[in-house]
GUNU-912464 format. One record per residue: x, z, y of N, C-alpha, C, O, CB in turn. Coordinates in steps of 0.001 Angstrom, whole numbers, padded with zeros to 6 digits, always signed. Glycine has a CB too. Layout:
XZYXZYXZYXZYXZY...
// end
This chain:
-002905+003768-031570-003551+003748-030269-005059+003562-030488-005475+002703-031266-002959+002612-029358-005864+004364-029804-007319+004275-029950-007837+003001-029277-007167+002438-028411-008009+005528-029341-009034+002546-029680-009594+001353-029025-009754+001527-027510-009532+000577-026759-010944+001014-029639-010134+002720-027053-010255+002951-025618-008894+002889-024940-008770+002313-023859-010916+004302-025349-007873+003472-025558-006520+003421-024987-006052+001977-024880-005375+001622-023915-005528+004246-025845-006393+001149-025840-006043-000269-025791-006753-000953-024624-006141-001749-023912-006406-000964-027121-008029-000653-024422-008776-001224-023301-008199-000760-021969-008131-001541-021019-010259-000842-023395-007785+000498-021890-007216+001036-020655-005886+000377-020307-005547+000239-019132-007027+002541-020778-005135-000030-021325-003829-000651-021096-003953-002002-020391-003010-002446-019736-003095-000826-022421-005104-002657-020520-005249-003981-019923-006113-003994-018665-006425-005068-018150-005832-004921-020930-006504-002829-018159-007313-002812-016938-006527-002166-015800-005557-001444-016033-008646-002057-017171-006958-002435-014565-006255-001841-013430-007197-001090-012497-006801-000672-011410-005520-002914-012656-008465-000919-012933-009416-000134-012162-010462+000409-013132-010822-000254-014105-010080-000991-011022-010946+001623-012858-011977+002239-013680-013193+002561-012841-013097+002785-011634-011449+003502-014357-014329+002580-013495-015541+003125-012925-015867+004332-013800-016200+004170-014974-016733+002057-012877-015775+005533-013245-016050+006745-014009-017184+007494-013335-017093+007867-012165-014783+007642-014127-018241+007707-014080-019433+008379-013557-019895+007751-012246-020352+008451-011343-019155+009869-013352-019774+006419-012146-020236+005694-010965-019245+005627-009817-019563+005056-008774-021473+006310-010478-018053+006191-009974-017047+006191-008912-015896+005259-009275-015435+005262-010416-016521+007619-008660-015429+004460-008315-014287+003577-008542-012995+004374-008473-012786+005160-007548-014267+002426-007513-012133+004166-009457-010853+004875-009503-009731+003885-009790-009730+003197-010811-010878+005996-010577-008780+003829-008865-007597+002984-009046-006433+003814-009565-005482+003268-010124-007213+002291-007723-006500+005129-009384-005407+006032-009733-005691+006682-011084-006396+007687-011166-005211+007113-008638-005134+006095-012139-005297+006683-013472-004047+006431-014295-003312+005466-014087-006542+006104-014188-003836+007343-015243-002682+007250-016139-003155+007488-017563-003830+008477-017852-001569+008274-015744-002795+006573-018444-003098+006732-019863-001781+006632-020621-001119+005594-020612-004134+005652-020363-001411+007731-021279-000170+007753-022055-000368+008632-023282-001504+008932-023650+001025+008267-021193+000721+009048-023919+000632+009851-025140-000031+011203-024922-000516+011811-025875+002004+010058-025712-000059+011686-023673-000671+012983-023393-002162+012866-023083-002828+013886-022906+000043+013651-022233-002703+011648-023013-004121+011446-022764-004376+010611-021537-003530+009815-021131-004813+012760-022626-005546+010790-020943-005969+010027-019769-006220+010985-018614-006903+011998-018772-007242+009188-020074-005665+010659-017456-005923+011402-016227-006431+010407-015196-005826+009357-014980-004635+012153-015716-007553+010749-014558-008175+009880-013563-008383+010687-012283-008855+011823-012329-009533+009292-014087-008026+010092-011137-008237+010739-009846-008862+009746-008877-008539+008558-008894-006906+011293-009279-009764+010247-008027-010336+009414-006974-010953+010313-005908-011092+011521-006096-011396+008431-007550-011314+009708-004807-011995+010419-003722-013484+010100-003790-013880+008943-003924-011403+010027-002326-014292+011136-003695-015738+011015-003651-016154+011526-002277-016437+012711-002102-016445+011817-004829-016187+010613-001303-016370+011035+000085-015116+011773+000520-014036+011184+000561-017643+011936+000251-015240+013044+000845-014079+013860+001226-013572+014709+000073-012567+015407+000208-014431+014756+002399-014259+014653-001054-013900+015494-002202-012968+014746-003154-013260+013626-003572-015167+015952-002952-011840+015381-003491-010909+014838-004474-011437+015181-005858-011660+016351-006169-009461+015396-004265-011636+014159-006694-012145+014372-008050-011039+014064-009043-010236+013156-008829-013398+013490-008330-011001+014833-010142-009974+014648-011167-010587+014900-012537-011303+015881-012739-008762+015593-010924-010297+014000-013478-010732+014138-014861-009499+014048-015745-008576+013282-015469-011789+013047-015244-009494+014838-016811-008417+014778-017801-009033+014756-019194-009925+015543-019510-007435+015985-017647-008542+013845-020012-009027+013706-021375-007838+013719-022325-006815+013088-022058-009858+012407-021543-007974+014436-023428-006911+014537-024423-006904+013274-025288-007873+012514-025289-007094+015808-025303-005812+013052-026022-005793+011910-026945-006930+011986-027977-007461+010955-028387-004441+011843-027666-007301+013198-028393-008394+013361-029351-009728+012950-028733-010559+012340-029406-008464+014815-029839-009941+013280-027457-011171+012875-026768-011217+011360-026592-012279+010751-026711-011280+013573-025397-010062+010751-026307-010013+009285-026197-010340+008634-027534-011063+007640-027586-008625+008821-025710-009805+009196-028615-010052+008638-029950-011514+008784-030347-012030+007960-031103-009159+009324-030990-012193+009818-029850-013605+010060-030186-014565+009302-029271-015779+009367-029467-013908+011547-030112-014043+008583-028276-014908+007843-027343-015723+006800-028092-015244+006169-029035-014070+007166-026235-016962+006634-027653-017870+005674-028271-018103+004541-027286-018391+004773-026112-019219+006346-028687-017978+003324-027771-018212+002177-026909-017505+000965-027444-016991+000963-028562-017762+002462-025493-017485-000060-026636-016815-001297-027009-016528-002095-025755-017171-001919-024720-017667-002121-028005-015544-002980-025871-015147-003851-024767-014793-003029-023534-013762-002357-023512-016268-004848-024436-015644-003077-022503-015311-002431-021238-016089-001152-020959-015738-000427-020028-015540-003383-020131-017138-000845-021733-017973+000323-021458-017823+001376-022543-017953+001092-023734-019435-000087-021329-017544+002617-022099-017256+003712-023024-017970+004985-022609-018227+005210-021426-015756+003962-023105-018286+005811-023589-018862+007128-023369-017888+008129-023978-017559+008028-025160-020311+007255-023997-017420+009099-023182-016532+010117-023730-016919+011487-023206-017575+011611-022172-015070+009806-023386-016503+012511-023933-016896+013884-023633-015680+014760-023374-014602+014559-023933-017722+014461-024776-015899+015751-022496-014911+016806-022288-015685+018115-022137-016885+018154-022409-013997+016518-021024-015026+019169-021713-015671+020479-021594-016820+020463-020577-017746+021267-020690-014639+021533-021192-016776+019560-019586-017829+019481-018574-019023+018646-019028-020066+018669-018375-017268+018905-017298-018894+017921-020116-020012+017121-020611-019633+015692-020895-018491+015379-021232-021132+017146-019631-020626+014826-020749-020476+013417-021103-020133+012600-019867-020653+012856-018781-021760+012880-021761-019248+011610-020036-018820+010754-018926-018929+009295-019345-018654+008942-020491-017365+011090-018489-019335+008455-018400-019404+007008-018629-018190+006378-017957-017929+006607-016776-020750+006391-018074-017462+005591-018717-016240+004958-018241-016352+003451-018436-016698+002981-019520-014995+005522-018982-016058+002697-017382-016058+001237-017459-014675+000759-017046-014202+001092-015960-017178+000604-016549-014025-000015-017900-012714-000595-017597-012936-001900-016831-013721-002752-017246-011878-000844-018912-012233-002039-015710-012426-003209-014852-011080-003792-014440-010046-003126-014485-013253-002839-013605-011129-005048-014040-009956-005691-013453-010215-005853-011970-011277-006324-011564-009650-007072-014128-009257-005469-011172-009403-005586-009719-009309-007053-009327-008576-007824-009946-008320-004746-008974-010052-007431-008301-009961-008794-007778-008670-008916-006985-008296-008008-006243-011202-009151-006891-008009-010022-007144-006755-010254-006428-006873-011550-005637-007399-012548-006131-005544-010311-007412-006386-011521-004428-006366-012727-003597-005300-013668-004140-004250-013215-004597-006093-012382-002093-005556-014962-004094-004530-015902-004566-003313-015846-003642-003414-015501-002465-005095-017353-004633-002174-016192-004211-000965-016238-003393-001136-017322-002338-001333-018492-002664+000302-016502-004267-001060-016929-001084-001227-017891-000001+000111-018405+000499+000154-019263+001380-002002-017267+001145+001197-017895-000045+002527-018323+000386+002737-019814+000151+003452-020462+000916+003601-017526-000344+002123-020373-000903+002318-021774-001219+001650-022694-000199+002064-023844-000047+001788-022065-002599+000620-022204+000503-000106-023019+001463+000542-023037+002839+000281-023935+003639-001513-022528+001580+001382-022053+003116+001989-021949+004441+003334-022662+004452+004095-022566+003488+002157-020469+004854+003633-023372+005530+004933-024052+005592+006068-023024+005690+005919-021955+006283+004982-025028+006803+007175-023379+005100+008359-022530+005156+009006-022717+006521+009343-023840+006893+009363-022868+004002+009182-021646+007264+009716-021737+008618+011194-022128+008642+011706-022564+009673+009527-020418+009332+011873-021972+007511+013286-022327+007450+013491-023835+007250+014575-024356+007512+013965-021556+006324+012462-024521+006793+012581-025948+006538+011880-026718+007657+010841-026274+008146+011982-026315+005152+012427-027859+008071+011760-028652+009114+010456-029224+008576+010358-029583+007403+012684-029796+009616+009454-029304+009451+008155-029848+009084+008258-031344+008960+009040-031981+009666+007082-029464+010107+007458-031921+008047+007418-033380+007901+006780-033984+009142+005789-033465+009655+006634-033800+006619+007355-035087+009623+006810-035728+010822+006357-037095+010516+005867-037796+011401+007813-035767+011933
// end
């Protein structure tokens, strides 16, 4: 597995060419990224060889395809804490 593929396995959001993308797949066939840019649907596909040739470290990567050079940033999405623990259970009587 390439270093970029390893980084992709632990992230749940990408920034590609300045656009946020939540819809991406990285597997043995390569990387596919899709997102909306205003009303335009954008799609990028990278082969395993292109992933292996990516230059970068940690979360920031530079990779190339037939259209040119792309900047990719691996990110973790912010998640709200579970609020279920703070709310009383309606099935149990409240303490009085």
